[in-house]
N, C-alpha and C positions, 0 to 999 in steps of 0.2 A: 502853398505859391509855388507859382512856374518861375522859371530858372531868372535872376533878375528883377524878377516881382518890386520883391521887398526897397530896391535900388531905384526904380522904375516910381514907385507910390513915395520915397522918399525926396526922390526930384520935382515928382509931379507937385507936390506939398510944397516945396521952394521956387513953384514960380515958373518952372519948366515945358512949357505948352507942347513939346517933340515926346517930353516924355508922358506926359497923359496922353497925345495921341498913338504911342503905343498901346498905353491901358486901353483904349477906347477899341484900337485894332482889336486886342485879345477876345474882349468882354461885350461888343456891339452886336456880332448873332446868337450870342444866347440869350441875350436882354430881349434884344427886336424878337424873337420866338416867343420869350416867354408872353411879351406884351398883347403879339399879336395873335396867339390862343386865345389871351383876356378879350382884344376888344374884335377881331372878327374881321377889321379892315385893311388893310394896305399900307395907305396915307392917313391913316389915325395913327397905326401900328409907330409910322415912321418919326410923324411931329412929335408923338410921345416920348420914345425913343433917342429923338434928340431932346430934350425935354428933358429926361434922364442927365445927359450924359452933361447937357449943361448943368446942369443943378449940381452936379458930380463936380464938375470944376469946379463951380464959382464956390463948393464948399468943401473941396477937398483938401483943406486945412484945419478941419474939426477933426479928419477923417483919425482915429486910432484905432492900430490894430491889437486887437480882444483875442488873437488865437483863431478866427474864423477867416477865411479868405475873400480877399477885395471884393469877389463878386458879391456874396450874403449882404456887404453894402449897397452893391448895386443895385442888389434885388431888393431891399427893403426900399428903395430910392421909387424903384419902378414900379412897385406893389402900389405902394403912396400915390403916384402918377395915375396909375387908372384907376384907382377909387376917385380923385377928385376926380377924372376925366367922366364918372355915370354917376358922378354926384352934378355936377356944370351940368350936364348933357340930358340926366334923366331918364339915361334907358338901360337896359337889362342887358346879361352877357346873353351871347346868342353865338355861340361855336358852330352852331349847325349851318349856318349863312358866312362861313366864312368862305372866301372866291381865292385859291390857292391858284397860282399864275403857271406850275406846274402842269405841264400836259398832261402827264400819263397818272395822274392820281390814281388809287387803284380804291376799291372798293371797302378793302379794309380800311383804310382810312379813314374814309366817309361813315363809315359804322363807329368807329371806335372813336371821332369827332362828334357823333349826335351822340354817342352815349355818356360821353363826357360833358356833355351839356346839358345830360340830365343830373346830373351831380348838384352838390350844394357851391354857392363859392371859395368856401376853404376846402371842400375833396376837389375841385378842379387846381386849386394853387398846389393844393400836396401833391397831386399826382400830376401834374406839368412839372413842378421842382422834381420830383424824386426822377420820375420816367422819362418826359423827355429831357430835363436838362441836368439827369443824372446827378442829382444832390445828394450827399447822404443824410439819413436825419438830421442830425443834429443841426447842420446849416439848415437844413427847411425849418426846424423848429424857431434856431436865434430870428430867420427871415419872417417868419409868422406870428414872433413875440407868444408861443404856445413851448411847453414844454414836451421834451420827447418823448413820453409817453402819451401824450392828447396825439401827436405827429401819427404815432405807430398802431394805435386805435382809429384813429379816423381813418388812415391808409387801409387799414385794413377791412373797415365798413365798404369804404370806395370803390378796394376791390372787389368784393363780393356782390357788390350792386352792382358794377360795370359787367361783371359775370351772366349777373342774372338779368343784366338789359341785351346781353349779344348772343347769351344762348336763345332767345325769347325768336 
């Protein structure tokens, strides 16, 4: 946990909007990035990210620290929102169509996005959480409700697939 995060969480559970606002400021960029890489459209990602934090605020009283960072709880909410989004819209993940607003996109980034798009959804989740968000195996396992061994094996397979794709 970040310095003072435990107290911020307790204050937010107690109904202090300003404490939750500080948690929002801390975690919004990484939750947005996770969602954006999954839905490929800025407006949808912004909307879903807001929904994640609204749901978190509405349910903060149910949050219990179980040895994982607060972000793990947010990732579970975000992942569920993305799943619900695709169920409602009946569309598939297409990371290849991500339009970044950054003008100096590199070819390597485009190649990486295209390669990630060729992975299965669970492999995409693991790659994004491990290498974009830099989450530990234990936290990824908790977020995806899988064993740490399953995450390690799936991660290794995904990396091999990415290497093969990128070497073609």
